[in-house]
N, C-alpha and C positions, 0 to 999 in steps of 0.2 A: 479564572485562570487566564494567564497571559501566555502567548506563544513566543518562543525564541526563534526568530526568523532566520538565523544563520544556518540552521540545519536544512532548511527547505530547498536550498539550491541543488540538492541531489535527490530530491524526492518527487515522484509523480503521485498526486492525490486524486483518487477517483471516488465517485459516489454522490448520491443525493442526500442532503441533510433534511431529516424529518423535523417537524416542529418539536418533538419530544427529545431531540438530540441523537436519535438513532441514525445510522448510516444505511442507506438503501442502495441496492444495486442499480447500475445504469447500463444501457447498451454500449457496445463498442469496446469491451474490455480487451479482447484479443488484439485489436489494432493499437490500443493505448499501451498495453504491456509490451508489444513488439517495438514501439517507439522508445519506451523506457529502456529496453535492452540495448537498442542502437546508441542511445545517449549515455548509457552507464548509470541510469537512475534506479533506485529502489522504488517499489510501488506500495502505497498505502491504499487499501480498498475495502469495501464492505465484505465481511466474512462470507456472505452468500455468493460472492463472485470468484471465490478461490478455485472452484472446479474449472471454470472457463480460463482463468489465468494460468492454470497448470499446463495448458496447451503450448505455452511459450516457455522453453527451457532456458536456463542460464540467467534468471532474473530473481532478485530477492523480492518476495511478496509478503507484505504484512497485513493479514486480515484483521479488521477492527469492527467492533460492534457500535461504538458511539463516538461522538465528537470529542468527549472527554478522554476516551482511550487514545485518540489521535494526538491530542494536545500532550498527554502524558508521555507518549512515545517520542514525540519530537523534542520535548523539553528535557528528556533524559538522554538525548543523543542516540536513541535507539536501544538503550539498555534497560529501561524500566519494564517494558513489555517484551517478551521473547518474540523473535521472528518465528512465527508458527510454521511457515512454509518457506523453504529455500530450495529452489529447483536447480540442480546442477546442469551445466552445459552437456550437450550430447557427447558421449564418449569419455566422460570423466567419472 
């Protein structure tokens, strides 16, 4: 699979890639999601990191299980896989 790079300019991608293609959680999710919010980015991250990411409101968070899931999401302009979690801003 090849990745369409034009979509990546508004995404922050987090996680460690395992040898079998699974995405593993990494430390620093809260700080990274906070930065994504400031910059207006959506966040792709390992599904195991969603609870931590929920602490920052107003950011679109797309939990993924594998690298192939990430490629499919990016290549479909965010339409192939649903956004599993979208956290509204405070007061909305």
